[in-house]
PDB file of N, CA, C and O in Angstrom:
ATOM      1  N   MET A   1       0.849  -1.166   0.000  1.00  0.00           N
ATOM      2  CA  MET A   1       0.000   0.000   0.000  1.00  0.00           C
ATOM      3  C   MET A   1       0.902   1.239   0.000  1.00  0.00           C
ATOM      4  O   MET A   1       1.899   1.283   0.721  1.00  0.00           O
ATOM      5  N   ILE A   2       0.558   2.221  -0.792  1.00  0.00           N
ATOM      6  CA  ILE A   2       1.290   3.479  -0.861  1.00  0.00           C
ATOM      7  C   ILE A   2       0.488   4.530  -0.094  1.00  0.00           C
ATOM      8  O   ILE A   2      -0.720   4.670  -0.283  1.00  0.00           O
ATOM      9  N   ILE A   3       1.189   5.271   0.782  1.00  0.00           N
ATOM     10  CA  ILE A   3       0.536   6.324   1.554  1.00  0.00           C
ATOM     11  C   ILE A   3       1.307   7.623   1.363  1.00  0.00           C
ATOM     12  O   ILE A   3       2.489   7.612   1.019  1.00  0.00           O
ATOM     13  N   THR A   4       0.624   8.741   1.591  1.00  0.00           N
ATOM     14  CA  THR A   4       1.259  10.052   1.564  1.00  0.00           C
ATOM     15  C   THR A   4       1.234  10.603   2.975  1.00  0.00           C
ATOM     16  O   THR A   4       0.182  10.657   3.612  1.00  0.00           O
ATOM     17  N   LEU A   5       2.405  11.016   3.465  1.00  0.00           N
ATOM     18  CA  LEU A   5       2.511  11.637   4.779  1.00  0.00           C
ATOM     19  C   LEU A   5       2.850  13.104   4.600  1.00  0.00           C
ATOM     20  O   LEU A   5       3.548  13.487   3.661  1.00  0.00           O
ATOM     21  N   GLN A   6       2.345  13.919   5.514  1.00  0.00           N
ATOM     22  CA  GLN A   6       2.650  15.341   5.483  1.00  0.00           C
ATOM     23  C   GLN A   6       3.181  15.746   6.847  1.00  0.00           C
ATOM     24  O   GLN A   6       2.610  15.396   7.880  1.00  0.00           O
ATOM     25  N   ARG A   7       4.281  16.487   6.836  1.00  0.00           N
ATOM     26  CA  ARG A   7       4.873  17.055   8.053  1.00  0.00           C
ATOM     27  C   ARG A   7       5.126  18.516   7.748  1.00  0.00           C
ATOM     28  O   ARG A   7       6.048  18.847   7.003  1.00  0.00           O
ATOM     29  N   GLY A   8       4.318  19.389   8.316  1.00  0.00           N
ATOM     30  CA  GLY A   8       4.399  20.808   7.966  1.00  0.00           C
ATOM     31  C   GLY A   8       4.035  20.975   6.510  1.00  0.00           C
ATOM     32  O   GLY A   8       3.001  20.476   6.066  1.00  0.00           O
ATOM     33  N   ALA A   9       4.872  21.671   5.761  1.00  0.00           N
ATOM     34  CA  ALA A   9       4.611  21.897   4.340  1.00  0.00           C
ATOM     35  C   ALA A   9       5.153  20.775   3.459  1.00  0.00           C
ATOM     36  O   ALA A   9       4.904  20.761   2.253  1.00  0.00           O
ATOM     37  N   LYS A  10       5.894  19.832   4.051  1.00  0.00           N
ATOM     38  CA  LYS A  10       6.501  18.745   3.271  1.00  0.00           C
ATOM     39  C   LYS A  10       5.534  17.575   3.134  1.00  0.00           C
ATOM     40  O   LYS A  10       4.876  17.182   4.098  1.00  0.00           O
ATOM     41  N   LYS A  11       5.455  17.026   1.927  1.00  0.00           N
ATOM     42  CA  LYS A  11       4.669  15.821   1.659  1.00  0.00           C
ATOM     43  C   LYS A  11       5.579  14.816   0.980  1.00  0.00           C
ATOM     44  O   LYS A  11       6.451  15.189   0.195  1.00  0.00           O
ATOM     45  N   ALA A  12       5.375  13.534   1.283  1.00  0.00           N
ATOM     46  CA  ALA A  12       6.177  12.493   0.649  1.00  0.00           C
ATOM     47  C   ALA A  12       5.377  11.198   0.615  1.00  0.00           C
ATOM     48  O   ALA A  12       4.501  10.961   1.448  1.00  0.00           O
ATOM     49  N   GLU A  13       5.705  10.364  -0.377  1.00  0.00           N
ATOM     50  CA  GLU A  13       5.054   9.068  -0.503  1.00  0.00           C
ATOM     51  C   GLU A  13       5.913   7.982   0.136  1.00  0.00           C
ATOM     52  O   GLU A  13       7.140   7.990   0.031  1.00  0.00           O
ATOM     53  N   PHE A  14       5.232   7.048   0.801  1.00  0.00           N
ATOM     54  CA  PHE A  14       5.881   5.934   1.478  1.00  0.00           C
ATOM     55  C   PHE A  14       5.135   4.649   1.153  1.00  0.00           C
ATOM     56  O   PHE A  14       3.935   4.664   0.880  1.00  0.00           O
ATOM     57  N   ARG A  15       5.858   3.546   1.185  1.00  0.00           N
ATOM     58  CA  ARG A  15       5.248   2.225   1.029  1.00  0.00           C
ATOM     59  C   ARG A  15       5.155   1.591   2.403  1.00  0.00           C
ATOM     60  O   ARG A  15       6.126   1.590   3.159  1.00  0.00           O
ATOM     61  N   VAL A  16       3.981   1.049   2.728  1.00  0.00           N
ATOM     62  CA  VAL A  16       3.813   0.328   3.982  1.00  0.00           C
ATOM     63  C   VAL A  16       4.433  -1.055   3.792  1.00  0.00           C
ATOM     64  O   VAL A  16       3.984  -1.834   2.952  1.00  0.00           O
ATOM     65  N   GLU A  17       5.466  -1.350   4.579  1.00  0.00           N
ATOM     66  CA  GLU A  17       6.184  -2.617   4.466  1.00  0.00           C
ATOM     67  C   GLU A  17       5.598  -3.687   5.372  1.00  0.00           C
ATOM     68  O   GLU A  17       5.566  -4.862   5.007  1.00  0.00           O
ATOM     69  N   TRP A  18       5.134  -3.292   6.546  1.00  0.00           N
ATOM     70  CA  TRP A  18       4.533  -4.251   7.470  1.00  0.00           C
ATOM     71  C   TRP A  18       3.628  -3.511   8.449  1.00  0.00           C
ATOM     72  O   TRP A  18       3.787  -2.313   8.685  1.00  0.00           O
ATOM     73  N   ILE A  19       2.679  -4.250   9.010  1.00  0.00           N
ATOM     74  CA  ILE A  19       1.767  -3.720  10.031  1.00  0.00           C
ATOM     75  C   ILE A  19       1.674  -4.755  11.135  1.00  0.00           C
ATOM     76  O   ILE A  19       1.569  -5.952  10.867  1.00  0.00           O
ATOM     77  N   LYS A  20       1.711  -4.298  12.370  1.00  0.00           N
ATOM     78  CA  LYS A  20       1.619  -5.186  13.528  1.00  0.00           C
ATOM     79  C   LYS A  20       0.590  -4.616  14.497  1.00  0.00           C
ATOM     80  O   LYS A  20       0.635  -3.431  14.826  1.00  0.00           O
ATOM     81  N   GLN A  21      -0.335  -5.453  14.952  1.00  0.00           N
ATOM     82  CA  GLN A  21      -1.313  -5.002  15.927  1.00  0.00           C
ATOM     83  C   GLN A  21      -0.721  -5.184  17.319  1.00  0.00           C
ATOM     84  O   GLN A  21      -0.371  -6.296  17.714  1.00  0.00           O
ATOM     85  N   LEU A  22      -0.612  -4.074  18.066  1.00  0.00           N
ATOM     86  CA  LEU A  22      -0.035  -4.093  19.407  1.00  0.00           C
ATOM     87  C   LEU A  22      -1.102  -4.273  20.484  1.00  0.00           C
ATOM     88  O   LEU A  22      -0.857  -4.896  21.517  1.00  0.00           O
ATOM     89  N   ALA A  23      -2.269  -3.730  20.234  1.00  0.00           N
ATOM     90  CA  ALA A  23      -3.401  -3.804  21.163  1.00  0.00           C
ATOM     91  C   ALA A  23      -4.667  -3.664  20.318  1.00  0.00           C
ATOM     92  O   ALA A  23      -4.573  -3.364  19.128  1.00  0.00           O
ATOM     93  N   PRO A  24      -5.853  -3.874  20.906  1.00  0.00           N
ATOM     94  CA  PRO A  24      -7.080  -3.795  20.101  1.00  0.00           C
ATOM     95  C   PRO A  24      -7.231  -2.506  19.294  1.00  0.00           C
ATOM     96  O   PRO A  24      -7.751  -2.538  18.179  1.00  0.00           O
ATOM     97  N   ASN A  25      -6.790  -1.383  19.834  1.00  0.00           N
ATOM     98  CA  ASN A  25      -6.921  -0.106  19.128  1.00  0.00           C
ATOM     99  C   ASN A  25      -5.563   0.519  18.821  1.00  0.00           C
ATOM    100  O   ASN A  25      -5.461   1.741  18.714  1.00  0.00           O
ATOM    101  N   GLU A  26      -4.517  -0.300  18.677  1.00  0.00           N
ATOM    102  CA  GLU A  26      -3.171   0.231  18.434  1.00  0.00           C
ATOM    103  C   GLU A  26      -2.444  -0.609  17.397  1.00  0.00           C
ATOM    104  O   GLU A  26      -2.291  -1.821  17.546  1.00  0.00           O
ATOM    105  N   LEU A  27      -1.997   0.070  16.335  1.00  0.00           N
ATOM    106  CA  LEU A  27      -1.229  -0.575  15.270  1.00  0.00           C
ATOM    107  C   LEU A  27       0.134   0.092  15.155  1.00  0.00           C
ATOM    108  O   LEU A  27       0.291   1.272  15.468  1.00  0.00           O
ATOM    109  N   GLN A  28       1.108  -0.673  14.704  1.00  0.00           N
ATOM    110  CA  GLN A  28       2.438  -0.150  14.413  1.00  0.00           C
ATOM    111  C   GLN A  28       2.738  -0.511  12.963  1.00  0.00           C
ATOM    112  O   GLN A  28       2.415  -1.612  12.516  1.00  0.00           O
ATOM    113  N   ALA A  29       3.357   0.416  12.226  1.00  0.00           N
ATOM    114  CA  ALA A  29       3.650   0.161  10.816  1.00  0.00           C
ATOM    115  C   ALA A  29       5.088   0.516  10.504  1.00  0.00           C
ATOM    116  O   ALA A  29       5.643   1.474  11.042  1.00  0.00           O
ATOM    117  N   GLY A  30       5.674  -0.270   9.630  1.00  0.00           N
ATOM    118  CA  GLY A  30       6.995   0.030   9.092  1.00  0.00           C
ATOM    119  C   GLY A  30       6.811   0.580   7.697  1.00  0.00           C
ATOM    120  O   GLY A  30       6.133  -0.032   6.872  1.00  0.00           O
ATOM    121  N   ILE A  31       7.410   1.734   7.419  1.00  0.00           N
ATOM    122  CA  ILE A  31       7.248   2.367   6.115  1.00  0.00           C
ATOM    123  C   ILE A  31       8.605   2.627   5.481  1.00  0.00           C
ATOM    124  O   ILE A  31       9.614   2.772   6.172  1.00  0.00           O
ATOM    125  N   GLU A  32       8.610   2.683   4.140  1.00  0.00           N
ATOM    126  CA  GLU A  32       9.826   2.963   3.382  1.00  0.00           C
ATOM    127  C   GLU A  32       9.546   4.118   2.437  1.00  0.00           C
ATOM    128  O   GLU A  32       8.537   4.117   1.731  1.00  0.00           O
ATOM    129  N   SER A  33      10.430   5.099   2.421  1.00  0.00           N
ATOM    130  CA  SER A  33      10.272   6.252   1.549  1.00  0.00           C
ATOM    131  C   SER A  33      10.418   5.834   0.088  1.00  0.00           C
ATOM    132  O   SER A  33      11.287   5.031  -0.252  1.00  0.00           O
ATOM    133  N   LEU A  34       9.567   6.381  -0.766  1.00  0.00           N
ATOM    134  CA  LEU A  34       9.646   6.125  -2.196  1.00  0.00           C
ATOM    135  C   LEU A  34      10.385   7.230  -2.933  1.00  0.00           C
ATOM    136  O   LEU A  34      10.625   7.127  -4.136  1.00  0.00           O
ATOM    137  N   GLU A  35      10.749   8.294  -2.207  1.00  0.00           N
ATOM    138  CA  GLU A  35      11.411   9.445  -2.809  1.00  0.00           C
ATOM    139  C   GLU A  35      12.640   9.805  -1.977  1.00  0.00           C
ATOM    140  O   GLU A  35      12.655   9.584  -0.766  1.00  0.00           O
ATOM    141  N   PRO A  36      13.664  10.353  -2.616  1.00  0.00           N
ATOM    142  CA  PRO A  36      14.805  10.837  -1.828  1.00  0.00           C
ATOM    143  C   PRO A  36      14.330  11.899  -0.835  1.00  0.00           C
ATOM    144  O   PRO A  36      13.558  12.787  -1.198  1.00  0.00           O
ATOM    145  N   GLN A  37      14.781  11.811   0.399  1.00  0.00           N
ATOM    146  CA  GLN A  37      14.329  12.735   1.437  1.00  0.00           C
ATOM    147  C   GLN A  37      15.500  13.496   2.030  1.00  0.00           C
ATOM    148  O   GLN A  37      16.576  12.936   2.242  1.00  0.00           O
ATOM    149  N   ASN A  38      15.287  14.756   2.291  1.00  0.00           N
ATOM    150  CA  ASN A  38      16.255  15.576   3.007  1.00  0.00           C
ATOM    151  C   ASN A  38      15.580  16.076   4.272  1.00  0.00           C
ATOM    152  O   ASN A  38      14.872  17.082   4.253  1.00  0.00           O
ATOM    153  N   SER A  39      15.800  15.379   5.354  1.00  0.00           N
ATOM    154  CA  SER A  39      15.314  15.805   6.663  1.00  0.00           C
ATOM    155  C   SER A  39      13.785  15.920   6.734  1.00  0.00           C
ATOM    156  O   SER A  39      13.270  16.876   7.315  1.00  0.00           O
ATOM    157  N   PHE A  40      13.066  14.976   6.162  1.00  0.00           N
ATOM    158  CA  PHE A  40      11.600  15.001   6.226  1.00  0.00           C
ATOM    159  C   PHE A  40      11.106  15.019   7.671  1.00  0.00           C
ATOM    160  O   PHE A  40      10.134  15.704   7.986  1.00  0.00           O
ATOM    161  N   TRP A  41      11.772  14.267   8.552  1.00  0.00           N
ATOM    162  CA  TRP A  41      11.338  14.153   9.945  1.00  0.00           C
ATOM    163  C   TRP A  41      11.942  15.235  10.834  1.00  0.00           C
ATOM    164  O   TRP A  41      11.677  15.254  12.036  1.00  0.00           O
ATOM    165  N   GLY A  42      12.742  16.131  10.275  1.00  0.00           N
ATOM    166  CA  GLY A  42      13.331  17.200  11.064  1.00  0.00           C
ATOM    167  C   GLY A  42      14.723  16.884  11.578  1.00  0.00           C
ATOM    168  O   GLY A  42      15.320  17.696  12.284  1.00  0.00           O
ATOM    169  N   VAL A  43      15.249  15.713  11.234  1.00  0.00           N
ATOM    170  CA  VAL A  43      16.615  15.339  11.596  1.00  0.00           C
ATOM    171  C   VAL A  43      17.262  14.655  10.400  1.00  0.00           C
ATOM    172  O   VAL A  43      16.572  14.101   9.545  1.00  0.00           O
ATOM    173  N   ASN A  44      18.587  14.695  10.345  1.00  0.00           N
ATOM    174  CA  ASN A  44      19.331  14.029   9.283  1.00  0.00           C
ATOM    175  C   ASN A  44      19.448  12.552   9.647  1.00  0.00           C
ATOM    176  O   ASN A  44      20.066  12.220  10.659  1.00  0.00           O
ATOM    177  N   LEU A  45      18.867  11.658   8.845  1.00  0.00           N
ATOM    178  CA  LEU A  45      18.888  10.225   9.130  1.00  0.00           C
ATOM    179  C   LEU A  45      19.909   9.476   8.285  1.00  0.00           C
ATOM    180  O   LEU A  45      19.861   8.249   8.202  1.00  0.00           O
ATOM    181  N   SER A  46      20.829  10.197   7.658  1.00  0.00           N
ATOM    182  CA  SER A  46      21.854   9.527   6.861  1.00  0.00           C
ATOM    183  C   SER A  46      22.796   8.750   7.767  1.00  0.00           C
ATOM    184  O   SER A  46      22.893   9.037   8.960  1.00  0.00           O
ATOM    185  N   ASP A  47      23.493   7.762   7.200  1.00  0.00           N
ATOM    186  CA  ASP A  47      24.434   6.953   7.969  1.00  0.00           C
ATOM    187  C   ASP A  47      25.660   7.750   8.389  1.00  0.00           C
ATOM    188  O   ASP A  47      26.305   7.414   9.382  1.00  0.00           O
ATOM    189  N   GLU A  48      25.982   8.782   7.660  1.00  0.00           N
ATOM    190  CA  GLU A  48      27.145   9.599   7.983  1.00  0.00           C
ATOM    191  C   GLU A  48      26.702  10.773   8.842  1.00  0.00           C
ATOM    192  O   GLU A  48      25.574  11.251   8.718  1.00  0.00           O
ATOM    193  N   GLY A  49      27.583  11.231   9.703  1.00  0.00           N
ATOM    194  CA  GLY A  49      27.238  12.409  10.475  1.00  0.00           C
ATOM    195  C   GLY A  49      27.968  12.472  11.789  1.00  0.00           C
ATOM    196  O   GLY A  49      28.722  11.571  12.156  1.00  0.00           O
ATOM    197  N   SER A  50      27.726  13.556  12.488  1.00  0.00           N
ATOM    198  CA  SER A  50      28.381  13.799  13.758  1.00  0.00           C
ATOM    199  C   SER A  50      27.696  13.017  14.877  1.00  0.00           C
ATOM    200  O   SER A  50      26.639  12.414  14.689  1.00  0.00           O
ATOM    201  N   GLU A  51      28.325  13.048  16.033  1.00  0.00           N
ATOM    202  CA  GLU A  51      27.741  12.391  17.206  1.00  0.00           C
ATOM    203  C   GLU A  51      26.402  13.037  17.573  1.00  0.00           C
ATOM    204  O   GLU A  51      25.475  12.339  17.985  1.00  0.00           O
ATOM    205  N   ALA A  52      26.292  14.356  17.428  1.00  0.00           N
ATOM    206  CA  ALA A  52      25.038  15.056  17.716  1.00  0.00           C
ATOM    207  C   ALA A  52      23.929  14.585  16.784  1.00  0.00           C
ATOM    208  O   ALA A  52      22.785  14.428  17.211  1.00  0.00           O
ATOM    209  N   GLN A  53      24.264  14.355  15.493  1.00  0.00           N
ATOM    210  CA  GLN A  53      23.263  13.850  14.553  1.00  0.00           C
ATOM    211  C   GLN A  53      22.822  12.448  14.961  1.00  0.00           C
ATOM    212  O   GLN A  53      21.637  12.124  14.880  1.00  0.00           O
ATOM    213  N   LYS A  54      23.764  11.616  15.398  1.00  0.00           N
ATOM    214  CA  LYS A  54      23.420  10.257  15.813  1.00  0.00           C
ATOM    215  C   LYS A  54      22.523  10.275  17.042  1.00  0.00           C
ATOM    216  O   LYS A  54      21.610   9.456  17.155  1.00  0.00           O
ATOM    217  N   GLU A  55      22.776  11.207  17.972  1.00  0.00           N
ATOM    218  CA  GLU A  55      21.916  11.332  19.147  1.00  0.00           C
ATOM    219  C   GLU A  55      20.519  11.792  18.741  1.00  0.00           C
ATOM    220  O   GLU A  55      19.527  11.321  19.296  1.00  0.00           O
ATOM    221  N   SER A  56      20.433  12.709  17.776  1.00  0.00           N
ATOM    222  CA  SER A  56      19.132  13.163  17.282  1.00  0.00           C
ATOM    223  C   SER A  56      18.379  12.013  16.620  1.00  0.00           C
ATOM    224  O   SER A  56      17.171  11.860  16.801  1.00  0.00           O
ATOM    225  N   GLN A  57      19.114  11.202  15.845  1.00  0.00           N
ATOM    226  CA  GLN A  57      18.496  10.048  15.204  1.00  0.00           C
ATOM    227  C   GLN A  57      17.938   9.092  16.252  1.00  0.00           C
ATOM    228  O   GLN A  57      16.812   8.613  16.116  1.00  0.00           O
ATOM    229  N   GLN A  58      18.713   8.812  17.290  1.00  0.00           N
ATOM    230  CA  GLN A  58      18.258   7.889  18.328  1.00  0.00           C
ATOM    231  C   GLN A  58      17.040   8.448  19.055  1.00  0.00           C
ATOM    232  O   GLN A  58      16.108   7.705  19.364  1.00  0.00           O
ATOM    233  N   ALA A  59      17.039   9.747  19.329  1.00  0.00           N
ATOM    234  CA  ALA A  59      15.891  10.374  19.988  1.00  0.00           C
ATOM    235  C   ALA A  59      14.642  10.257  19.126  1.00  0.00           C
ATOM    236  O   ALA A  59      13.561   9.962  19.635  1.00  0.00           O
ATOM    237  N   LEU A  60      14.785  10.488  17.819  1.00  0.00           N
ATOM    238  CA  LEU A  60      13.649  10.366  16.908  1.00  0.00           C
ATOM    239  C   LEU A  60      13.137   8.931  16.873  1.00  0.00           C
ATOM    240  O   LEU A  60      11.931   8.700  16.954  1.00  0.00           O
ATOM    241  N   MET A  61      14.042   7.970  16.753  1.00  0.00           N
ATOM    242  CA  MET A  61      13.617   6.578  16.686  1.00  0.00           C
ATOM    243  C   MET A  61      12.927   6.150  17.986  1.00  0.00           C
ATOM    244  O   MET A  61      11.966   5.382  17.954  1.00  0.00           O
ATOM    245  N   THR A  62      13.406   6.636  19.105  1.00  0.00           N
ATOM    246  CA  THR A  62      12.765   6.337  20.386  1.00  0.00           C
ATOM    247  C   THR A  62      11.363   6.922  20.424  1.00  0.00           C
ATOM    248  O   THR A  62      10.419   6.259  20.853  1.00  0.00           O
ATOM    249  N   LEU A  63      11.228   8.156  19.977  1.00  0.00           N
ATOM    250  CA  LEU A  63       9.927   8.806  19.942  1.00  0.00           C
ATOM    251  C   LEU A  63       8.967   8.064  19.023  1.00  0.00           C
ATOM    252  O   LEU A  63       7.818   7.823  19.390  1.00  0.00           O
ATOM    253  N   LEU A  64       9.430   7.703  17.831  1.00  0.00           N
ATOM    254  CA  LEU A  64       8.574   7.012  16.870  1.00  0.00           C
ATOM    255  C   LEU A  64       8.188   5.614  17.330  1.00  0.00           C
ATOM    256  O   LEU A  64       7.126   5.112  16.964  1.00  0.00           O
ATOM    257  N   SER A  65       9.033   4.988  18.123  1.00  0.00           N
ATOM    258  CA  SER A  65       8.732   3.631  18.569  1.00  0.00           C
ATOM    259  C   SER A  65       7.773   3.611  19.751  1.00  0.00           C
ATOM    260  O   SER A  65       7.305   2.544  20.149  1.00  0.00           O
ATOM    261  N   GLY A  66       7.476   4.777  20.316  1.00  0.00           N
ATOM    262  CA  GLY A  66       6.535   4.824  21.436  1.00  0.00           C
ATOM    263  C   GLY A  66       7.183   4.552  22.777  1.00  0.00           C
ATOM    264  O   GLY A  66       6.484   4.438  23.784  1.00  0.00           O
ATOM    265  N   ARG A  67       8.500   4.447  22.819  1.00  0.00           N
ATOM    266  CA  ARG A  67       9.187   4.174  24.070  1.00  0.00           C
ATOM    267  C   ARG A  67       9.496   5.435  24.842  1.00  0.00           C
ATOM    268  O   ARG A  67      10.036   5.365  25.946  1.00  0.00           O
ATOM    269  N   SER A  68       9.171   6.575  24.293  1.00  0.00           N
ATOM    270  CA  SER A  68       9.475   7.849  24.943  1.00  0.00           C
ATOM    271  C   SER A  68       8.383   8.179  25.953  1.00  0.00           C
ATOM    272  O   SER A  68       7.444   8.916  25.653  1.00  0.00           O
ATOM    273  N   LYS A  69       8.518   7.639  27.119  1.00  0.00           N
ATOM    274  CA  LYS A  69       7.532   7.845  28.181  1.00  0.00           C
ATOM    275  C   LYS A  69       8.225   8.509  29.360  1.00  0.00           C
ATOM    276  O   LYS A  69       9.362   8.167  29.686  1.00  0.00           O
ATOM    277  N   SER A  70       7.553   9.448  29.998  1.00  0.00           N
ATOM    278  CA  SER A  70       8.120  10.111  31.169  1.00  0.00           C
ATOM    279  C   SER A  70       8.084   9.175  32.355  1.00  0.00           C
ATOM    280  O   SER A  70       7.106   8.461  32.574  1.00  0.00           O
ATOM    281  N   VAL A  71       9.143   9.187  33.102  1.00  0.00           N
ATOM    282  CA  VAL A  71       9.204   8.389  34.320  1.00  0.00           C
ATOM    283  C   VAL A  71       9.100   9.354  35.488  1.00  0.00           C
ATOM    284  O   VAL A  71       9.917  10.266  35.609  1.00  0.00           O
ATOM    285  N   PRO A  72       8.068   9.160  36.382  1.00  0.00           N
ATOM    286  CA  PRO A  72       7.902  10.102  37.499  1.00  0.00           C
ATOM    287  C   PRO A  72       9.053  10.058  38.465  1.00  0.00           C
ATOM    288  O   PRO A  72       9.057  10.792  39.454  1.00  0.00           O
TER     289      PRO A  72
END
């Protein structure tokens, strides 16, 4: 399935690679970009980069995976 995502003024097409049901009303999906992207998510996700870029990538992946929960 091909979907279009929009983040601010940016739009891009992605292919849904897999879907997993986590709970009755919760799904998780893996998507792949169909177009070259330059910082669509607000961070540089290229394999090359500084330590700060790698930390930003890890923070984004944590946020997207749903593991970013506050601990009281």
